[in-house]
C-alpha positions in Angstrom: 109.2 100.2 117.8 111.1 101.3 114.8 111.0 104.5 113.3 111.7 106.0 109.5 112.1 109.6 108.8 112.6 110.7 105.5 113.0 114.4 103.8 112.9 114.6 99.5 113.1 118.3 98.7 110.6 118.9 95.4 110.6 121.7 92.9 106.9 121.4 92.8 104.0 123.2 95.3 102.7 121.5 98.6 99.7 121.2 96.6 100.7 118.7 93.9 103.0 117.0 96.2 100.4 116.0 98.9 98.1 115.2 95.8 100.2 112.8 94.5 101.0 111.3 97.6 97.5 110.2 98.1 96.9 109.0 94.2 96.1 105.2 94.2 97.5 105.5 90.3 101.5 106.6 91.8 101.1 104.0 94.6 100.5 101.3 92.4 103.3 102.6 89.8 105.7 103.0 92.3 105.2 99.4 94.0 105.1 97.1 90.4 108.1 95.7 91.4 106.5 93.6 94.1 103.2 93.4 92.1 101.2 95.5 94.8 97.2 95.6 93.7 94.3 96.7 95.3 92.1 94.2 96.8 89.5 96.7 98.3 88.9 100.4 98.1 89.2 102.3 95.7 91.2 101.3 92.5 92.7 104.8 91.0 91.9 108.7 92.4 93.0 110.5 95.4 92.1 108.7 99.0 90.7 111.2 101.0 89.6 111.5 105.0 88.7 108.3 106.0 89.0 105.9 103.0 90.5 102.7 103.7 92.1 100.5 101.1 93.6 97.4 100.9 97.0 96.5 99.3 98.2 93.1 98.4 101.8 92.6 97.6 104.8 90.7 97.9 107.0 91.7 100.7 110.1 89.6 101.5 109.1 86.8 99.9 105.3 86.2 100.7 102.5 88.1 99.7 100.6 89.9 102.3 97.9 92.4 102.8 97.6 95.8 104.3 94.8 97.6 105.3 94.9 101.2 106.1 92.7 104.0 106.7 93.6 108.1 105.9 93.3 108.7 109.7 94.4 112.7 109.4 93.9 115.0 106.9 94.6 118.8 106.1 95.2 119.1 102.9 98.1 120.3 101.6 100.3 119.9 104.5 100.2 116.8 106.1 98.2 113.3 106.3 98.4 109.8 108.2 97.7 106.6 107.3 97.2 103.5 109.7 97.1 99.9 109.4 93.3 98.7 110.5 94.4 95.3 109.1 97.8 93.6 108.6 101.0 92.2 109.5 102.6 95.4 111.3 101.3 95.0 115.4 101.2 99.0 115.0 101.6 101.1 111.6 101.6 104.8 111.8 102.3 107.1 108.3 102.6 110.2 108.9 103.7 112.8 105.2 104.3 116.5 105.9 104.5 118.9 103.3 106.5 121.9 103.9 106.1 124.6 101.7 109.8 126.2 100.9 111.1 129.5 98.6 111.0 129.8 94.9 107.9 127.4 95.6 109.5 124.2 96.5 108.3 121.5 98.7 110.2 119.9 102.0 108.3 116.3 101.8 109.1 114.9 105.3 107.7 111.1 106.1 107.6 109.8 109.7 106.6 106.1 109.4 106.8 104.2 112.7 105.9 99.9 112.9 106.2 97.7 115.3 106.6 94.5 113.7 108.5 91.0 115.9 111.4 92.9 118.0 114.8 92.2 116.8 113.7 91.9 112.9 112.4 95.2 112.9 115.6 97.0 112.7 117.6 94.2 111.0 115.0 93.2 108.2 112.0 95.4 108.3 113.2 98.4 108.4 116.4 98.5 105.8 112.8 97.3 103.0 110.4 99.8 103.9 113.1 102.3 103.8 114.3 101.3 100.4 110.6 100.7 99.3 109.2 104.4 100.5 112.6 106.0 99.2 111.5 104.7 95.9 108.1 106.0 96.3 109.0 109.1 97.0 111.8 109.6 93.8 108.6 108.8 91.4 106.4 111.3 93.5 109.3 113.9 92.7 109.6 112.8 89.6 106.5 113.5 88.5 105.8 116.2 90.6 108.4 118.1 88.6 107.8 116.3 85.2 110.9 115.0 84.5 
């Protein structure tokens, strides 16, 4: 199993960061370069507890589909999305939103996945890390209004 952990400081309250992280619209904007689209599930708005959505995008030269479910939800502190169907042997993404002084948020990601052994660390992990960093940067800019 491979693991990616990220921290992003955002000058906005946890509620705003939490909601932006569950926004289908923000997700699609952050993945425009991969041509991501919704195949099934909500096509806009916020995902909530138990919601399932299937994304399709081009990653590493191939079109791939990933179906996830919001399997844990405690607004505005934490949520989890997990693969229901898709290319991973396992995919679990935990998102935490810790309130900081002066109204800011420490947004933490823990992304666990298993693909195919050595490929995880050499190819997939750096690709997914870049993907998550870009997504978090859009969430930060949007939340801060910059």
